[in-house]
C-alpha positions in Angstrom: -22.3 30.3 -27.6 -25.0 30.8 -30.2 -28.2 28.8 -30.0 -30.2 27.2 -32.8 -33.6 25.8 -32.6 -34.6 23.2 -35.2 -38.3 22.6 -35.7 -39.2 19.4 -37.5 -42.9 18.6 -37.0 -42.4 14.8 -36.8 -39.0 13.9 -35.2 -39.6 10.1 -35.4 -39.0 10.0 -39.1 -37.4 13.3 -40.1 -34.5 13.2 -37.6 -32.6 10.3 -39.2 -33.4 11.4 -42.7 -32.4 15.2 -42.6 -32.5 16.8 -39.2 -29.4 15.1 -37.7 -27.4 16.4 -40.6 -28.7 19.9 -40.1 -27.9 19.6 -36.4 -24.3 18.4 -37.2 -23.8 21.3 -39.6 -25.0 23.9 -37.2 -22.9 22.5 -34.3 -19.8 22.7 -36.6 -20.7 26.3 -37.1 -20.6 27.0 -33.4 -24.3 26.6 -32.4 -25.8 24.7 -29.5 -28.8 23.0 -30.9 -32.2 22.2 -29.6 -34.7 20.1 -31.6 -38.3 20.8 -30.8 -40.9 18.5 -32.4 -44.4 17.2 -31.7 -45.0 14.1 -29.6 -47.3 12.6 -32.2 -46.2 9.9 -34.7 -48.0 10.9 -37.9 -47.4 7.6 -39.7 -48.6 5.3 -36.9 -51.1 7.7 -35.4 -49.9 7.3 -31.8 -47.9 9.3 -29.3 -44.1 9.2 -29.6 -41.4 9.2 -27.0 -37.6 9.8 -27.3 -35.1 10.6 -24.6 -32.5 12.2 -26.9 -30.8 14.9 -24.7 -31.4 17.9 -27.0 -34.9 16.9 -28.1 -38.0 18.5 -26.6 -41.3 17.0 -27.6 -44.4 19.3 -27.6 -47.7 17.6 -26.7 -50.3 18.0 -29.4 -53.8 16.6 -29.9 -53.9 13.3 -31.7 -55.7 12.6 -34.9 -56.7 9.4 -36.8 -57.0 10.5 -40.4 -54.5 12.3 -42.7 -57.2 14.5 -44.2 -59.2 15.8 -41.2 -59.9 18.9 -39.2 -58.4 17.1 -36.2 -55.0 17.0 -38.0 -55.2 20.6 -39.0 -56.1 21.5 -35.4 -53.2 19.4 -34.1 -50.8 21.3 -36.4 -52.2 24.6 -35.4 -51.7 23.8 -31.7 -48.1 22.7 -32.4 -47.3 25.9 -34.3 -48.7 28.1 -31.5 -46.7 26.2 -28.9 -43.6 26.5 -31.0 -44.1 30.3 -31.1 -44.3 30.3 -27.3 -41.1 28.2 -26.9 -39.2 30.4 -29.3 -40.2 33.5 -27.3 -38.9 31.7 -24.1 -35.7 30.5 -25.7 -34.9 33.6 -28.0 -32.5 31.6 -30.2 -30.0 33.1 -32.6 -31.2 30.9 -35.5 -34.4 29.0 -36.2 -34.6 26.2 -38.7 -38.3 25.4 -39.5 -39.6 22.5 -41.6 -43.0 22.3 -43.2 -45.6 21.0 -43.7 -47.5 21.9 -41.6 -47.8 25.3 -43.1 -49.0 26.8 -39.8 -45.4 26.6 -38.7 -44.3 29.3 -41.2 -46.9 31.7 -39.9 -45.9 31.4 -36.3 -42.1 31.2 -36.8 -42.4 34.2 -39.0 -44.3 36.0 -36.3 -41.4 35.3 -34.0 -38.9 36.5 -36.6 -40.8 39.8 -37.2 -40.4 40.6 -33.4 -36.8 39.3 -33.3 -35.2 40.7 -36.5 -31.6 39.6 -35.5 -32.6 36.0 -35.4 -31.6 34.1 -38.5 -34.4 32.1 -40.1 -34.1 29.1 -42.4 -37.2 27.4 -43.9 -37.2 23.9 -45.4 -40.2 22.7 -47.4 -40.2 19.0 -47.2 -43.5 18.6 -49.2 -45.7 20.9 -51.1 -49.1 20.5 -49.3 -51.8 21.0 -50.4 -50.5 21.0 -54.0 -49.4 17.3 -53.9 -52.5 16.0 -52.1 -53.6 12.8 -53.8 -57.1 14.0 -54.7 -58.9 13.8 -58.0 -59.3 17.0 -60.1 -63.0 17.1 -59.3 -62.5 17.1 -55.6 -59.6 19.6 -55.8 -62.0 22.0 -57.7 -64.6 21.7 -54.9 -62.1 22.3 -52.1 -60.0 24.8 -54.0 -60.7 27.8 -51.8 -59.7 25.9 -48.7 -56.5 24.6 -50.4 -55.6 28.1 -51.5 -55.8 29.3 -47.9 -53.7 26.4 -46.8 -51.0 27.0 -49.3 -50.9 30.7 -48.6 -50.1 30.0 -45.0 -46.7 28.8 -46.4 -46.2 31.1 -49.3 -47.1 34.4 -47.5 -44.4 33.9 -44.8 -41.5 32.7 -46.9 -40.3 36.2 -47.3 -39.3 36.3 -43.6 -36.6 33.6 -44.2 -33.0 34.6 -44.4 
């Protein structure tokens, strides 16, 4: 049987909104599905637990603020750990959801080494483009924002 790995960064609110439907669709197409997500609840800023059988939670560093280096670091660690798990599982299909944009870089790295793996990307939100910042602040931090958005855009070409 073919294996699919679904990677939503925050299972606690994305599963019931979208991911359970993706999972059902892939199962109907003959895939066994594993959902791998972070163990951090982004909305409540605390660790998250769930014993759903096909869910694996990856431990990541916590953060307190939405706009912080701690959050970026947490997302970076998550993406690197996802890459390692994909190497271990070697799935037939990967469904990755962003933000965080680091995921696209590391899932694409896996795809480049495993060209027969099908890759689907979902963009749930256009970060940093939709950051609620004033124009003056965006101008000041523009170089950083460009790097951040390129993490997503540069790797879209690896999706099937």
